[in-house]
C-alpha positions in Angstrom: -86.2 58.5 -64.2 -86.0 55.5 -66.4 -82.2 55.4 -66.6 -82.1 52.1 -64.7 -84.8 50.5 -66.8 -82.4 48.7 -69.1 -80.7 47.1 -66.1 -84.0 45.9 -64.7 -85.1 44.4 -68.1 -81.8 42.7 -68.5 -82.1 41.2 -65.0 -85.7 40.0 -65.8 -84.5 38.4 -69.1 -81.7 36.6 -67.2 -84.1 35.4 -64.5 -86.5 34.1 -67.2 -83.6 32.2 -68.8 -82.8 30.6 -65.5 -79.7 32.8 -64.7 -79.1 34.7 -61.5 -77.6 37.8 -63.1 -77.2 39.5 -66.5 -73.8 40.8 -67.7 -74.1 44.1 -69.5 -72.0 44.6 -72.6 -71.5 47.9 -74.5 -72.2 48.3 -78.2 -68.4 47.9 -78.7 -68.3 44.5 -77.0 -66.7 45.8 -73.8 -68.0 44.4 -70.5 -69.6 47.0 -68.2 -71.1 45.3 -65.2 -73.9 43.0 -63.9 -77.5 44.3 -64.2 -77.6 44.6 -60.3 -73.8 44.1 -59.5 -70.3 45.0 -60.4 -68.4 42.3 -62.3 -64.9 40.9 -61.6 -62.9 38.3 -63.5 -59.7 36.4 -62.4 -57.1 35.3 -64.8 -53.6 34.1 -63.8 -54.3 35.2 -60.3 -55.1 38.8 -61.3 -58.4 40.3 -60.4 -59.9 42.6 -63.0 -63.0 44.8 -63.1 -64.3 47.1 -65.9 -63.3 50.7 -65.3 -65.9 53.3 -64.3 -65.2 55.1 -67.7 -67.1 52.3 -69.6 -70.2 53.0 -67.6 -69.8 50.7 -64.5 -71.3 52.1 -61.4 -69.0 53.0 -58.5 -70.3 50.4 -56.1 -69.3 50.5 -52.5 -68.6 46.8 -52.4 -66.6 47.1 -55.5 -64.4 49.9 -54.1 -63.9 47.9 -50.9 -62.8 44.8 -52.9 -60.3 46.9 -54.9 -58.8 48.1 -51.7 -58.7 44.6 -50.2 -56.6 43.4 -53.2 -53.6 45.4 -51.9 -54.0 44.1 -48.4 -54.2 40.5 -49.6 -51.2 41.1 -52.0 -53.3 40.2 -55.0 -52.7 41.8 -58.3 -55.6 43.6 -59.9 -57.6 46.6 -60.6 -59.6 48.2 -63.4 -59.1 46.7 -66.9 -60.9 47.1 -70.2 -62.5 43.7 -70.7 -64.5 41.9 -73.5 -66.6 38.9 -73.9 -63.5 37.0 -74.8 -62.1 37.6 -71.4 -65.2 35.9 -69.9 -64.4 32.8 -71.9 -60.9 32.5 -70.5 -61.5 33.7 -67.0 -60.5 31.2 -64.3 -62.9 32.7 -61.8 -65.7 35.2 -62.0 -67.6 36.9 -59.2 -70.0 39.8 -58.8 -70.4 42.2 -56.0 -73.1 44.3 -54.5 -74.0 45.7 -51.1 -76.8 43.0 -50.8 -75.1 40.0 -52.2 -71.5 41.0 -51.0 -69.2 38.7 -53.0 -71.1 36.2 -55.1 -69.1 33.6 -57.1 -70.3 32.9 -60.8 -69.9 29.3 -61.6 -71.3 29.3 -65.1 -71.9 31.7 -67.9 -74.4 30.8 -70.6 -74.3 27.2 -69.5 -70.5 27.0 -69.7 -68.6 26.3 -66.5 -66.3 28.9 -65.2 -63.0 27.3 -64.1 -64.0 24.1 -62.2 -67.6 25.2 -61.8 -67.1 26.2 -58.1 -65.7 29.2 -56.3 -61.9 29.5 -57.0 -59.2 30.2 -54.5 -59.0 34.0 -55.2 -62.8 34.4 -55.0 -62.9 32.4 -51.7 -60.1 34.5 -50.1 -61.9 37.8 -51.1 -65.2 36.4 -49.8 -63.6 35.6 -46.5 -61.7 39.0 -46.2 -64.8 40.9 -47.2 -66.8 38.9 -44.6 -64.3 39.6 -41.9 -64.4 43.3 -42.7 -68.2 43.8 -42.7 -68.4 41.5 -39.6 -66.1 43.7 -37.8 -68.2 46.8 -38.7 
């Protein structure tokens, strides 16, 4: 099947441009996911990820992070997001089974927040690390 070919090509283009990941956007401008990861944005302490209905894959790490939000008393869940949301996000991170929780410090050369992992991202990285370390 070639259904994953678009993801592979987007990732290749991102790597050629010096980026670690590509963010996939629908024809309507709605954010979907990373080429090889699930995408999360943080704004005003709320963690948001695109809903599966827009084409995001139901990643295992994504689901675990959504469950951890409640345990950590962090607001969040699925939200319809656009490129404009990336521009105002205070924190961005991507997740995958291989990378686990990976902070995004810049998008298209523009710093995200202070250009380093934010407090919410760091707390989720630690909680996820403890969870998989205990497994």
